[in-house]
HTML snippet that shows the backbone in 3Dmol.js (N, CA, C, O; Angstrom):
<script src="https://3Dmol.org/build/3Dmol-min.js"></script>
<div id="view" style="width:600px;height:400px;position:relative"></div>
<script>
const pdb = `
ATOM      1  N   MET A   1      -0.287  17.796  31.139  1.00  0.00           N
ATOM      2  CA  MET A   1       0.900  18.508  30.671  1.00  0.00           C
ATOM      3  C   MET A   1       1.260  18.015  29.264  1.00  0.00           C
ATOM      4  O   MET A   1       1.348  16.812  29.019  1.00  0.00           O
ATOM      5  N   GLU A   2       1.463  18.956  28.357  1.00  0.00           N
ATOM      6  CA  GLU A   2       1.764  18.602  26.976  1.00  0.00           C
ATOM      7  C   GLU A   2       3.254  18.394  26.782  1.00  0.00           C
ATOM      8  O   GLU A   2       4.087  19.013  27.444  1.00  0.00           O
ATOM      9  N   ASN A   3       3.557  17.520  25.872  1.00  0.00           N
ATOM     10  CA  ASN A   3       4.931  17.274  25.491  1.00  0.00           C
ATOM     11  C   ASN A   3       5.373  18.428  24.591  1.00  0.00           C
ATOM     12  O   ASN A   3       4.737  18.664  23.565  1.00  0.00           O
ATOM     13  N   PRO A   4       6.438  19.155  24.936  1.00  0.00           N
ATOM     14  CA  PRO A   4       6.847  20.316  24.128  1.00  0.00           C
ATOM     15  C   PRO A   4       7.284  19.935  22.714  1.00  0.00           C
ATOM     16  O   PRO A   4       7.201  20.758  21.802  1.00  0.00           O
ATOM     17  N   ASP A   5       7.742  18.711  22.522  1.00  0.00           N
ATOM     18  CA  ASP A   5       8.188  18.281  21.201  1.00  0.00           C
ATOM     19  C   ASP A   5       7.030  17.833  20.316  1.00  0.00           C
ATOM     20  O   ASP A   5       7.218  17.594  19.123  1.00  0.00           O
ATOM     21  N   TYR A   6       5.848  17.720  20.885  1.00  0.00           N
ATOM     22  CA  TYR A   6       4.704  17.195  20.141  1.00  0.00           C
ATOM     23  C   TYR A   6       4.343  18.077  18.948  1.00  0.00           C
ATOM     24  O   TYR A   6       4.028  17.558  17.877  1.00  0.00           O
ATOM     25  N   HIS A   7       4.383  19.373  19.111  1.00  0.00           N
ATOM     26  CA  HIS A   7       3.960  20.291  18.055  1.00  0.00           C
ATOM     27  C   HIS A   7       5.079  20.641  17.080  1.00  0.00           C
ATOM     28  O   HIS A   7       4.825  21.225  16.027  1.00  0.00           O
ATOM     29  N   GLU A   8       6.288  20.294  17.418  1.00  0.00           N
ATOM     30  CA  GLU A   8       7.410  20.605  16.541  1.00  0.00           C
ATOM     31  C   GLU A   8       7.626  19.456  15.566  1.00  0.00           C
ATOM     32  O   GLU A   8       7.932  18.331  15.963  1.00  0.00           O
ATOM     33  N   VAL A   9       7.464  19.756  14.298  1.00  0.00           N
ATOM     34  CA  VAL A   9       7.671  18.751  13.269  1.00  0.00           C
ATOM     35  C   VAL A   9       8.799  19.240  12.381  1.00  0.00           C
ATOM     36  O   VAL A   9       8.709  20.298  11.759  1.00  0.00           O
ATOM     37  N   SER A  10       9.852  18.459  12.334  1.00  0.00           N
ATOM     38  CA  SER A  10      10.976  18.856  11.494  1.00  0.00           C
ATOM     39  C   SER A  10      10.765  18.289  10.096  1.00  0.00           C
ATOM     40  O   SER A  10      10.455  17.107   9.940  1.00  0.00           O
ATOM     41  N   PRO A  11      10.933  19.131   9.081  1.00  0.00           N
ATOM     42  CA  PRO A  11      10.767  18.629   7.716  1.00  0.00           C
ATOM     43  C   PRO A  11      11.888  17.656   7.381  1.00  0.00           C
ATOM     44  O   PRO A  11      13.064  17.950   7.593  1.00  0.00           O
ATOM     45  N   LYS A  12      11.514  16.505   6.861  1.00  0.00           N
ATOM     46  CA  LYS A  12      12.506  15.495   6.502  1.00  0.00           C
ATOM     47  C   LYS A  12      12.450  15.271   5.000  1.00  0.00           C
ATOM     48  O   LYS A  12      11.380  15.291   4.390  1.00  0.00           O
ATOM     49  N   LYS A  13      13.599  15.063   4.429  1.00  0.00           N
ATOM     50  CA  LYS A  13      13.674  14.776   3.005  1.00  0.00           C
ATOM     51  C   LYS A  13      13.337  13.305   2.780  1.00  0.00           C
ATOM     52  O   LYS A  13      13.637  12.444   3.608  1.00  0.00           O
ATOM     53  N   GLU A  14      12.709  13.043   1.644  1.00  0.00           N
ATOM     54  CA  GLU A  14      12.397  11.665   1.275  1.00  0.00           C
ATOM     55  C   GLU A  14      13.676  10.972   0.830  1.00  0.00           C
ATOM     56  O   GLU A  14      14.586  11.601   0.290  1.00  0.00           O
ATOM     57  N   GLY A  15      13.728   9.677   1.062  1.00  0.00           N
ATOM     58  CA  GLY A  15      14.861   8.887   0.616  1.00  0.00           C
ATOM     59  C   GLY A  15      14.793   8.628  -0.880  1.00  0.00           C
ATOM     60  O   GLY A  15      13.792   8.930  -1.530  1.00  0.00           O
ATOM     61  N   LYS A  16      15.861   8.069  -1.417  1.00  0.00           N
ATOM     62  CA  LYS A  16      15.920   7.801  -2.856  1.00  0.00           C
ATOM     63  C   LYS A  16      14.851   6.801  -3.283  1.00  0.00           C
ATOM     64  O   LYS A  16      14.254   6.944  -4.350  1.00  0.00           O
ATOM     65  N   ILE A  17      14.609   5.795  -2.458  1.00  0.00           N
ATOM     66  CA  ILE A  17      13.615   4.777  -2.807  1.00  0.00           C
ATOM     67  C   ILE A  17      12.220   5.384  -2.815  1.00  0.00           C
ATOM     68  O   ILE A  17      11.437   5.128  -3.730  1.00  0.00           O
ATOM     69  N   ALA A  18      11.902   6.183  -1.805  1.00  0.00           N
ATOM     70  CA  ALA A  18      10.578   6.819  -1.737  1.00  0.00           C
ATOM     71  C   ALA A  18      10.367   7.743  -2.931  1.00  0.00           C
ATOM     72  O   ALA A  18       9.278   7.776  -3.503  1.00  0.00           O
ATOM     73  N   LYS A  19      11.390   8.487  -3.307  1.00  0.00           N
ATOM     74  CA  LYS A  19      11.276   9.374  -4.473  1.00  0.00           C
ATOM     75  C   LYS A  19      11.046   8.572  -5.748  1.00  0.00           C
ATOM     76  O   LYS A  19      10.241   8.960  -6.595  1.00  0.00           O
ATOM     77  N   ALA A  20      11.757   7.451  -5.881  1.00  0.00           N
ATOM     78  CA  ALA A  20      11.594   6.618  -7.075  1.00  0.00           C
ATOM     79  C   ALA A  20      10.187   6.034  -7.143  1.00  0.00           C
ATOM     80  O   ALA A  20       9.578   6.001  -8.212  1.00  0.00           O
ATOM     81  N   ILE A  21       9.667   5.573  -6.004  1.00  0.00           N
ATOM     82  CA  ILE A  21       8.313   5.023  -5.966  1.00  0.00           C
ATOM     83  C   ILE A  21       7.304   6.107  -6.307  1.00  0.00           C
ATOM     84  O   ILE A  21       6.393   5.874  -7.101  1.00  0.00           O
ATOM     85  N   GLU A  22       7.453   7.288  -5.719  1.00  0.00           N
ATOM     86  CA  GLU A  22       6.526   8.384  -5.993  1.00  0.00           C
ATOM     87  C   GLU A  22       6.580   8.794  -7.456  1.00  0.00           C
ATOM     88  O   GLU A  22       5.551   9.095  -8.060  1.00  0.00           O
ATOM     89  N   HIS A  23       7.773   8.806  -8.023  1.00  0.00           N
ATOM     90  CA  HIS A  23       7.916   9.192  -9.430  1.00  0.00           C
ATOM     91  C   HIS A  23       7.187   8.202 -10.338  1.00  0.00           C
ATOM     92  O   HIS A  23       6.526   8.605 -11.295  1.00  0.00           O
ATOM     93  N   GLN A  24       7.307   6.910 -10.040  1.00  0.00           N
ATOM     94  CA  GLN A  24       6.655   5.896 -10.866  1.00  0.00           C
ATOM     95  C   GLN A  24       5.146   5.867 -10.645  1.00  0.00           C
ATOM     96  O   GLN A  24       4.387   5.754 -11.607  1.00  0.00           O
ATOM     97  N   THR A  25       4.696   5.966  -9.386  1.00  0.00           N
ATOM     98  CA  THR A  25       3.258   5.893  -9.116  1.00  0.00           C
ATOM     99  C   THR A  25       2.526   7.131  -9.617  1.00  0.00           C
ATOM    100  O   THR A  25       1.331   7.061  -9.902  1.00  0.00           O
ATOM    101  N   ALA A  26       3.210   8.250  -9.728  1.00  0.00           N
ATOM    102  CA  ALA A  26       2.568   9.466 -10.240  1.00  0.00           C
ATOM    103  C   ALA A  26       2.207   9.322 -11.718  1.00  0.00           C
ATOM    104  O   ALA A  26       1.369  10.069 -12.223  1.00  0.00           O
ATOM    105  N   LYS A  27       2.823   8.380 -12.407  1.00  0.00           N
ATOM    106  CA  LYS A  27       2.531   8.158 -13.824  1.00  0.00           C
ATOM    107  C   LYS A  27       1.239   7.370 -14.034  1.00  0.00           C
ATOM    108  O   LYS A  27       0.688   7.374 -15.135  1.00  0.00           O
ATOM    109  N   ILE A  28       0.753   6.697 -12.995  1.00  0.00           N
ATOM    110  CA  ILE A  28      -0.433   5.843 -13.115  1.00  0.00           C
ATOM    111  C   ILE A  28      -1.687   6.695 -12.956  1.00  0.00           C
ATOM    112  O   ILE A  28      -1.806   7.429 -11.975  1.00  0.00           O
ATOM    113  N   PRO A  29      -2.622   6.614 -13.897  1.00  0.00           N
ATOM    114  CA  PRO A  29      -3.868   7.376 -13.757  1.00  0.00           C
ATOM    115  C   PRO A  29      -4.662   6.906 -12.536  1.00  0.00           C
ATOM    116  O   PRO A  29      -4.697   5.713 -12.233  1.00  0.00           O
ATOM    117  N   SER A  30      -5.289   7.835 -11.849  1.00  0.00           N
ATOM    118  CA  SER A  30      -6.044   7.502 -10.638  1.00  0.00           C
ATOM    119  C   SER A  30      -7.232   6.595 -10.934  1.00  0.00           C
ATOM    120  O   SER A  30      -7.644   5.813 -10.077  1.00  0.00           O
ATOM    121  N   ASP A  31      -7.781   6.693 -12.135  1.00  0.00           N
ATOM    122  CA  ASP A  31      -8.928   5.858 -12.497  1.00  0.00           C
ATOM    123  C   ASP A  31      -8.599   4.369 -12.461  1.00  0.00           C
ATOM    124  O   ASP A  31      -9.478   3.544 -12.215  1.00  0.00           O
ATOM    125  N   ILE A  32      -7.354   4.027 -12.702  1.00  0.00           N
ATOM    126  CA  ILE A  32      -6.951   2.618 -12.707  1.00  0.00           C
ATOM    127  C   ILE A  32      -7.288   1.966 -11.368  1.00  0.00           C
ATOM    128  O   ILE A  32      -7.796   0.846 -11.332  1.00  0.00           O
ATOM    129  N   PHE A  33      -7.009   2.656 -10.281  1.00  0.00           N
ATOM    130  CA  PHE A  33      -7.253   2.085  -8.959  1.00  0.00           C
ATOM    131  C   PHE A  33      -8.743   1.957  -8.674  1.00  0.00           C
ATOM    132  O   PHE A  33      -9.175   0.985  -8.055  1.00  0.00           O
ATOM    133  N   LEU A  34      -9.527   2.925  -9.118  1.00  0.00           N
ATOM    134  CA  LEU A  34     -10.976   2.848  -8.946  1.00  0.00           C
ATOM    135  C   LEU A  34     -11.539   1.664  -9.721  1.00  0.00           C
ATOM    136  O   LEU A  34     -12.339   0.896  -9.186  1.00  0.00           O
ATOM    137  N   TRP A  35     -11.129   1.513 -10.969  1.00  0.00           N
ATOM    138  CA  TRP A  35     -11.628   0.403 -11.776  1.00  0.00           C
ATOM    139  C   TRP A  35     -11.120  -0.939 -11.265  1.00  0.00           C
ATOM    140  O   TRP A  35     -11.825  -1.942 -11.375  1.00  0.00           O
ATOM    141  N   ALA A  36      -9.920  -0.978 -10.713  1.00  0.00           N
ATOM    142  CA  ALA A  36      -9.423  -2.224 -10.116  1.00  0.00           C
ATOM    143  C   ALA A  36     -10.287  -2.620  -8.924  1.00  0.00           C
ATOM    144  O   ALA A  36     -10.589  -3.800  -8.743  1.00  0.00           O
ATOM    145  N   ALA A  37     -10.686  -1.649  -8.112  1.00  0.00           N
ATOM    146  CA  ALA A  37     -11.547  -1.928  -6.961  1.00  0.00           C
ATOM    147  C   ALA A  37     -12.915  -2.415  -7.422  1.00  0.00           C
ATOM    148  O   ALA A  37     -13.445  -3.386  -6.880  1.00  0.00           O
ATOM    149  N   VAL A  38     -13.488  -1.749  -8.417  1.00  0.00           N
ATOM    150  CA  VAL A  38     -14.791  -2.178  -8.949  1.00  0.00           C
ATOM    151  C   VAL A  38     -14.663  -3.573  -9.564  1.00  0.00           C
ATOM    152  O   VAL A  38     -15.549  -4.410  -9.390  1.00  0.00           O
ATOM    153  N   GLY A  39     -13.581  -3.820 -10.270  1.00  0.00           N
ATOM    154  CA  GLY A  39     -13.348  -5.141 -10.859  1.00  0.00           C
ATOM    155  C   GLY A  39     -13.247  -6.231  -9.807  1.00  0.00           C
ATOM    156  O   GLY A  39     -13.759  -7.334  -9.998  1.00  0.00           O
ATOM    157  N   ALA A  40     -12.587  -5.926  -8.698  1.00  0.00           N
ATOM    158  CA  ALA A  40     -12.483  -6.898  -7.610  1.00  0.00           C
ATOM    159  C   ALA A  40     -13.856  -7.205  -7.024  1.00  0.00           C
ATOM    160  O   ALA A  40     -14.153  -8.354  -6.697  1.00  0.00           O
ATOM    161  N   MET A  41     -14.689  -6.180  -6.893  1.00  0.00           N
ATOM    162  CA  MET A  41     -16.037  -6.404  -6.357  1.00  0.00           C
ATOM    163  C   MET A  41     -16.887  -7.226  -7.322  1.00  0.00           C
ATOM    164  O   MET A  41     -17.630  -8.112  -6.898  1.00  0.00           O
ATOM    165  N   VAL A  42     -16.781  -6.938  -8.609  1.00  0.00           N
ATOM    166  CA  VAL A  42     -17.541  -7.694  -9.609  1.00  0.00           C
ATOM    167  C   VAL A  42     -17.054  -9.141  -9.653  1.00  0.00           C
ATOM    168  O   VAL A  42     -17.861 -10.069  -9.709  1.00  0.00           O
ATOM    169  N   ALA A  43     -15.739  -9.331  -9.628  1.00  0.00           N
ATOM    170  CA  ALA A  43     -15.191 -10.688  -9.618  1.00  0.00           C
ATOM    171  C   ALA A  43     -15.635 -11.440  -8.368  1.00  0.00           C
ATOM    172  O   ALA A  43     -15.959 -12.626  -8.431  1.00  0.00           O
ATOM    173  N   SER A  44     -15.647 -10.752  -7.243  1.00  0.00           N
ATOM    174  CA  SER A  44     -16.094 -11.368  -5.998  1.00  0.00           C
ATOM    175  C   SER A  44     -17.555 -11.790  -6.092  1.00  0.00           C
ATOM    176  O   SER A  44     -17.924 -12.877  -5.648  1.00  0.00           O
ATOM    177  N   LEU A  45     -18.379 -10.931  -6.666  1.00  0.00           N
ATOM    178  CA  LEU A  45     -19.791 -11.270  -6.849  1.00  0.00           C
ATOM    179  C   LEU A  45     -19.944 -12.493  -7.752  1.00  0.00           C
ATOM    180  O   LEU A  45     -20.747 -13.384  -7.476  1.00  0.00           O
ATOM    181  N   GLY A  46     -19.172 -12.524  -8.824  1.00  0.00           N
ATOM    182  CA  GLY A  46     -19.215 -13.677  -9.728  1.00  0.00           C
ATOM    183  C   GLY A  46     -18.805 -14.962  -9.034  1.00  0.00           C
ATOM    184  O   GLY A  46     -19.416 -16.011  -9.240  1.00  0.00           O
ATOM    185  N   LEU A  47     -17.778 -14.881  -8.219  1.00  0.00           N
ATOM    186  CA  LEU A  47     -17.338 -16.061  -7.472  1.00  0.00           C
ATOM    187  C   LEU A  47     -18.377 -16.486  -6.442  1.00  0.00           C
ATOM    188  O   LEU A  47     -18.576 -17.679  -6.210  1.00  0.00           O
ATOM    189  N   LYS A  48     -19.031 -15.522  -5.835  1.00  0.00           N
ATOM    190  CA  LYS A  48     -20.080 -15.827  -4.853  1.00  0.00           C
ATOM    191  C   LYS A  48     -21.240 -16.545  -5.536  1.00  0.00           C
ATOM    192  O   LYS A  48     -21.768 -17.523  -5.006  1.00  0.00           O
ATOM    193  N   VAL A  49     -21.638 -16.058  -6.714  1.00  0.00           N
ATOM    194  CA  VAL A  49     -22.711 -16.704  -7.479  1.00  0.00           C
ATOM    195  C   VAL A  49     -22.299 -18.120  -7.874  1.00  0.00           C
ATOM    196  O   VAL A  49     -23.131 -19.027  -7.918  1.00  0.00           O
ATOM    197  N   ALA A  50     -21.002 -18.304  -8.163  1.00  0.00           N
ATOM    198  CA  ALA A  50     -20.481 -19.620  -8.542  1.00  0.00           C
ATOM    199  C   ALA A  50     -20.246 -20.510  -7.325  1.00  0.00           C
ATOM    200  O   ALA A  50     -19.679 -21.596  -7.451  1.00  0.00           O
ATOM    201  N   LYS A  51     -20.672 -20.063  -6.165  1.00  0.00           N
ATOM    202  CA  LYS A  51     -20.585 -20.823  -4.909  1.00  0.00           C
ATOM    203  C   LYS A  51     -19.146 -21.102  -4.469  1.00  0.00           C
ATOM    204  O   LYS A  51     -18.872 -22.102  -3.805  1.00  0.00           O
ATOM    205  N   GLN A  52     -18.235 -20.210  -4.847  1.00  0.00           N
ATOM    206  CA  GLN A  52     -16.850 -20.300  -4.375  1.00  0.00           C
ATOM    207  C   GLN A  52     -16.666 -19.232  -3.301  1.00  0.00           C
ATOM    208  O   GLN A  52     -15.994 -18.222  -3.509  1.00  0.00           O
ATOM    209  N   ASN A  53     -17.279 -19.483  -2.151  1.00  0.00           N
ATOM    210  CA  ASN A  53     -17.399 -18.467  -1.103  1.00  0.00           C
ATOM    211  C   ASN A  53     -16.057 -17.981  -0.564  1.00  0.00           C
ATOM    212  O   ASN A  53     -15.860 -16.777  -0.399  1.00  0.00           O
ATOM    213  N   HIS A  54     -15.137 -18.895  -0.289  1.00  0.00           N
ATOM    214  CA  HIS A  54     -13.849 -18.478   0.288  1.00  0.00           C
ATOM    215  C   HIS A  54     -13.051 -17.624  -0.700  1.00  0.00           C
ATOM    216  O   HIS A  54     -12.454 -16.617  -0.319  1.00  0.00           O
ATOM    217  N   THR A  55     -13.045 -18.029  -1.953  1.00  0.00           N
ATOM    218  CA  THR A  55     -12.339 -17.253  -2.969  1.00  0.00           C
ATOM    219  C   THR A  55     -13.017 -15.903  -3.182  1.00  0.00           C
ATOM    220  O   THR A  55     -12.347 -14.894  -3.403  1.00  0.00           O
ATOM    221  N   ALA A  56     -14.350 -15.888  -3.116  1.00  0.00           N
ATOM    222  CA  ALA A  56     -15.092 -14.631  -3.269  1.00  0.00           C
ATOM    223  C   ALA A  56     -14.726 -13.649  -2.161  1.00  0.00           C
ATOM    224  O   ALA A  56     -14.545 -12.459  -2.416  1.00  0.00           O
ATOM    225  N   LEU A  57     -14.619 -14.144  -0.939  1.00  0.00           N
ATOM    226  CA  LEU A  57     -14.223 -13.267   0.172  1.00  0.00           C
ATOM    227  C   LEU A  57     -12.797 -12.758  -0.020  1.00  0.00           C
ATOM    228  O   LEU A  57     -12.510 -11.586   0.220  1.00  0.00           O
ATOM    229  N   PHE A  58     -11.914 -13.644  -0.452  1.00  0.00           N
ATOM    230  CA  PHE A  58     -10.517 -13.264  -0.667  1.00  0.00           C
ATOM    231  C   PHE A  58     -10.405 -12.158  -1.714  1.00  0.00           C
ATOM    232  O   PHE A  58      -9.742 -11.146  -1.486  1.00  0.00           O
ATOM    233  N   VAL A  59     -11.050 -12.352  -2.852  1.00  0.00           N
ATOM    234  CA  VAL A  59     -10.976 -11.371  -3.939  1.00  0.00           C
ATOM    235  C   VAL A  59     -11.711 -10.090  -3.558  1.00  0.00           C
ATOM    236  O   VAL A  59     -11.264  -8.996  -3.903  1.00  0.00           O
ATOM    237  N   GLY A  60     -12.824 -10.210  -2.856  1.00  0.00           N
ATOM    238  CA  GLY A  60     -13.591  -9.034  -2.451  1.00  0.00           C
ATOM    239  C   GLY A  60     -12.825  -8.115  -1.522  1.00  0.00           C
ATOM    240  O   GLY A  60     -13.075  -6.910  -1.484  1.00  0.00           O
ATOM    241  N   GLN A  61     -11.895  -8.679  -0.776  1.00  0.00           N
ATOM    242  CA  GLN A  61     -11.101  -7.860   0.143  1.00  0.00           C
ATOM    243  C   GLN A  61     -10.018  -7.062  -0.569  1.00  0.00           C
ATOM    244  O   GLN A  61      -9.347  -6.242   0.058  1.00  0.00           O
ATOM    245  N   TRP A  62      -9.836  -7.281  -1.848  1.00  0.00           N
ATOM    246  CA  TRP A  62      -8.859  -6.503  -2.610  1.00  0.00           C
ATOM    247  C   TRP A  62      -9.342  -5.089  -2.876  1.00  0.00           C
ATOM    248  O   TRP A  62      -8.526  -4.204  -3.132  1.00  0.00           O
ATOM    249  N   ALA A  63     -10.641  -4.852  -2.823  1.00  0.00           N
ATOM    250  CA  ALA A  63     -11.187  -3.538  -3.179  1.00  0.00           C
ATOM    251  C   ALA A  63     -10.622  -2.432  -2.288  1.00  0.00           C
ATOM    252  O   ALA A  63     -10.207  -1.387  -2.790  1.00  0.00           O
ATOM    253  N   ALA A  64     -10.603  -2.647  -0.989  1.00  0.00           N
ATOM    254  CA  ALA A  64     -10.118  -1.608  -0.066  1.00  0.00           C
ATOM    255  C   ALA A  64      -8.649  -1.242  -0.315  1.00  0.00           C
ATOM    256  O   ALA A  64      -8.331  -0.055  -0.375  1.00  0.00           O
ATOM    257  N   PRO A  65      -7.741  -2.220  -0.462  1.00  0.00           N
ATOM    258  CA  PRO A  65      -6.354  -1.830  -0.763  1.00  0.00           C
ATOM    259  C   PRO A  65      -6.211  -1.080  -2.084  1.00  0.00           C
ATOM    260  O   PRO A  65      -5.413  -0.147  -2.180  1.00  0.00           O
ATOM    261  N   PHE A  66      -6.975  -1.477  -3.102  1.00  0.00           N
ATOM    262  CA  PHE A  66      -6.915  -0.743  -4.372  1.00  0.00           C
ATOM    263  C   PHE A  66      -7.334   0.710  -4.176  1.00  0.00           C
ATOM    264  O   PHE A  66      -6.710   1.617  -4.725  1.00  0.00           O
ATOM    265  N   LEU A  67      -8.388   0.931  -3.396  1.00  0.00           N
ATOM    266  CA  LEU A  67      -8.830   2.302  -3.139  1.00  0.00           C
ATOM    267  C   LEU A  67      -7.793   3.070  -2.326  1.00  0.00           C
ATOM    268  O   LEU A  67      -7.583   4.260  -2.560  1.00  0.00           O
ATOM    269  N   LEU A  68      -7.144   2.402  -1.375  1.00  0.00           N
ATOM    270  CA  LEU A  68      -6.081   3.063  -0.603  1.00  0.00           C
ATOM    271  C   LEU A  68      -4.888   3.414  -1.489  1.00  0.00           C
ATOM    272  O   LEU A  68      -4.289   4.478  -1.335  1.00  0.00           O
ATOM    273  N   PHE A  69      -4.545   2.521  -2.415  1.00  0.00           N
ATOM    274  CA  PHE A  69      -3.477   2.834  -3.364  1.00  0.00           C
ATOM    275  C   PHE A  69      -3.856   4.050  -4.207  1.00  0.00           C
ATOM    276  O   PHE A  69      -3.003   4.878  -4.526  1.00  0.00           O
ATOM    277  N   GLY A  70      -5.128   4.155  -4.565  1.00  0.00           N
ATOM    278  CA  GLY A  70      -5.603   5.317  -5.319  1.00  0.00           C
ATOM    279  C   GLY A  70      -5.465   6.605  -4.535  1.00  0.00           C
ATOM    280  O   GLY A  70      -5.088   7.639  -5.087  1.00  0.00           O
ATOM    281  N   VAL A  71      -5.773   6.545  -3.240  1.00  0.00           N
ATOM    282  CA  VAL A  71      -5.609   7.724  -2.382  1.00  0.00           C
ATOM    283  C   VAL A  71      -4.129   8.093  -2.289  1.00  0.00           C
ATOM    284  O   VAL A  71      -3.773   9.268  -2.377  1.00  0.00           O
ATOM    285  N   TYR A  72      -3.272   7.093  -2.112  1.00  0.00           N
ATOM    286  CA  TYR A  72      -1.828   7.343  -2.067  1.00  0.00           C
ATOM    287  C   TYR A  72      -1.368   7.982  -3.377  1.00  0.00           C
ATOM    288  O   TYR A  72      -0.600   8.944  -3.372  1.00  0.00           O
ATOM    289  N   ASN A  73      -1.844   7.440  -4.490  1.00  0.00           N
ATOM    290  CA  ASN A  73      -1.490   7.974  -5.798  1.00  0.00           C
ATOM    291  C   ASN A  73      -1.881   9.440  -5.910  1.00  0.00           C
ATOM    292  O   ASN A  73      -1.099  10.259  -6.393  1.00  0.00           O
ATOM    293  N   LYS A  74      -3.083   9.773  -5.466  1.00  0.00           N
ATOM    294  CA  LYS A  74      -3.564  11.158  -5.547  1.00  0.00           C
ATOM    295  C   LYS A  74      -2.722  12.075  -4.653  1.00  0.00           C
ATOM    296  O   LYS A  74      -2.399  13.197  -5.044  1.00  0.00           O
ATOM    297  N   ILE A  75      -2.369  11.603  -3.467  1.00  0.00           N
ATOM    298  CA  ILE A  75      -1.530  12.404  -2.563  1.00  0.00           C
ATOM    299  C   ILE A  75      -0.159  12.637  -3.183  1.00  0.00           C
ATOM    300  O   ILE A  75       0.377  13.744  -3.122  1.00  0.00           O
ATOM    301  N   VAL A  76       0.407  11.587  -3.781  1.00  0.00           N
ATOM    302  CA  VAL A  76       1.722  11.727  -4.414  1.00  0.00           C
ATOM    303  C   VAL A  76       1.664  12.752  -5.539  1.00  0.00           C
ATOM    304  O   VAL A  76       2.590  13.546  -5.705  1.00  0.00           O
ATOM    305  N   LYS A  77       0.587  12.738  -6.305  1.00  0.00           N
ATOM    306  CA  LYS A  77       0.472  13.686  -7.415  1.00  0.00           C
ATOM    307  C   LYS A  77       0.326  15.123  -6.934  1.00  0.00           C
ATOM    308  O   LYS A  77       0.796  16.044  -7.602  1.00  0.00           O
ATOM    309  N   THR A  78      -0.315  15.332  -5.791  1.00  0.00           N
ATOM    310  CA  THR A  78      -0.544  16.701  -5.322  1.00  0.00           C
ATOM    311  C   THR A  78       0.494  17.174  -4.315  1.00  0.00           C
ATOM    312  O   THR A  78       0.834  18.356  -4.291  1.00  0.00           O
ATOM    313  N   GLU A  79       0.999  16.275  -3.488  1.00  0.00           N
ATOM    314  CA  GLU A  79       1.904  16.667  -2.409  1.00  0.00           C
ATOM    315  C   GLU A  79       3.211  15.892  -2.419  1.00  0.00           C
ATOM    316  O   GLU A  79       3.900  15.850  -1.400  1.00  0.00           O
ATOM    317  N   GLY A  80       3.572  15.284  -3.531  1.00  0.00           N
ATOM    318  CA  GLY A  80       4.743  14.419  -3.600  1.00  0.00           C
ATOM    319  C   GLY A  80       6.048  15.144  -3.349  1.00  0.00           C
ATOM    320  O   GLY A  80       6.101  16.373  -3.329  1.00  0.00           O
ATOM    321  N   SER A  81       7.103  14.365  -3.158  1.00  0.00           N
ATOM    322  CA  SER A  81       8.407  14.942  -2.832  1.00  0.00           C
ATOM    323  C   SER A  81       8.981  15.746  -3.993  1.00  0.00           C
ATOM    324  O   SER A  81       9.815  16.624  -3.772  1.00  0.00           O
ATOM    325  N   GLU A  82       8.556  15.466  -5.224  1.00  0.00           N
ATOM    326  CA  GLU A  82       9.084  16.243  -6.346  1.00  0.00           C
ATOM    327  C   GLU A  82       8.628  17.688  -6.281  1.00  0.00           C
ATOM    328  O   GLU A  82       9.242  18.550  -6.910  1.00  0.00           O
ATOM    329  N   ARG A  83       7.560  17.980  -5.529  1.00  0.00           N
ATOM    330  CA  ARG A  83       7.098  19.359  -5.343  1.00  0.00           C
ATOM    331  C   ARG A  83       8.110  20.151  -4.513  1.00  0.00           C
ATOM    332  O   ARG A  83       8.250  21.362  -4.684  1.00  0.00           O
ATOM    333  N   ASP A  84       8.813  19.458  -3.613  1.00  0.00           N
ATOM    334  CA  ASP A  84       9.801  20.125  -2.767  1.00  0.00           C
ATOM    335  C   ASP A  84      11.035  20.542  -3.553  1.00  0.00           C
ATOM    336  O   ASP A  84      11.740  21.478  -3.174  1.00  0.00           O
ATOM    337  N   ASP A  85      11.289  19.838  -4.651  1.00  0.00           N
ATOM    338  CA  ASP A  85      12.499  20.100  -5.422  1.00  0.00           C
ATOM    339  C   ASP A  85      12.361  21.299  -6.345  1.00  0.00           C
ATOM    340  O   ASP A  85      13.355  21.761  -6.904  1.00  0.00           O
ATOM    341  N   GLU A  86      11.153  21.810  -6.515  1.00  0.00           N
ATOM    342  CA  GLU A  86      10.946  22.921  -7.447  1.00  0.00           C
ATOM    343  C   GLU A  86      11.423  24.234  -6.895  1.00  0.00           C
ATOM    344  O   GLU A  86      11.315  25.261  -7.565  1.00  0.00           O
TER     345      GLU A  86
END
`;
const viewer = $3Dmol.createViewer("view");
viewer.addModel(pdb, "pdb");
viewer.setStyle({}, {cartoon: {color: "spectrum"}});
viewer.zoomTo();
viewer.render();
</script>
């Protein structure tokens, strides 16, 4: 048996903080996040070669969050709350 409320999605307005964050992040070029991820991987490789294994793992794990921030940035630019205000 399906929950009748499951398919009903009420549109909610973004809060002031979310709008401010979206407005600021929309100004950042998407390439920045890609290059930050590549930079983290290169830095991690350099640290690994320098035999600093723990630091290399720490820095290497930054790549995924940078890429996720890039995806968020792209979504904000295409589907952000400022589109609702037009």
